[in-house]
C-alpha positions in Angstrom: 85.5 94.1 114.0 82.2 95.1 115.2 79.5 96.3 112.9 78.6 99.7 113.1 75.0 99.4 112.7 74.4 96.4 115.4 77.2 96.1 116.8 77.6 91.8 116.2 81.1 90.9 115.0 81.4 91.0 111.3 83.3 88.8 108.9 86.7 89.8 107.4 87.4 89.1 103.6 87.1 90.6 100.3 85.2 92.5 97.9 86.4 91.5 94.7 84.8 92.2 91.1 85.6 93.2 87.5 86.9 96.6 85.7 85.5 99.6 87.5 84.6 101.1 90.8 83.4 104.1 92.0 81.5 105.9 94.7 78.7 108.4 93.6 76.7 110.4 95.1 73.6 109.2 92.5 73.7 107.0 90.1 74.4 107.5 86.4 76.3 106.7 83.2 79.8 105.5 84.1 82.6 108.0 83.0 86.4 108.2 82.6 86.9 110.6 85.0 84.9 110.9 88.2 82.4 114.0 88.7 82.8 116.9 91.6 82.8 114.9 94.8 83.0 111.3 93.9 85.8 108.6 94.4 87.1 106.4 91.6 88.5 103.1 93.3 89.3 101.0 90.6 89.2 101.7 86.6 91.0 98.6 84.8 90.0 96.9 82.3 92.4 94.1 81.9 92.6 92.8 86.0 89.9 92.4 88.6 89.4 94.7 91.6 90.2 93.3 95.1 89.3 95.1 98.5 89.6 94.4 101.9 86.2 94.3 103.3 84.1 93.1 106.3 80.2 92.0 105.8 78.0 91.7 108.7 75.4 88.8 107.5 72.8 90.0 110.5 72.0 93.5 109.0 73.6 92.9 105.5 76.3 95.7 105.7 80.0 95.9 104.6 82.7 98.3 105.3 85.1 98.3 102.4 88.9 99.8 103.0 90.3 101.4 100.0 93.5 102.9 102.0 95.9 100.9 99.6 94.3 102.2 96.3 95.7 105.2 94.5 92.3 106.7 94.0 91.0 109.4 92.0 88.8 112.4 93.2 86.4 114.7 91.3 
């Protein structure tokens, strides 16, 4: 995949972490439910989250695919 920022080739891999992932408009204290306009991508205390992702190490950008997730929209 080509990087939309610099057009160099991106490396495919995974974004992995623990517990909760949300897209928010501004940083704030985490809550159980997403606020209006936000998307809760993962919320699980007992297992890691894993997203298919592509990284551009040249311009330090990551693209994440969450199309296979059951998300909650605020």
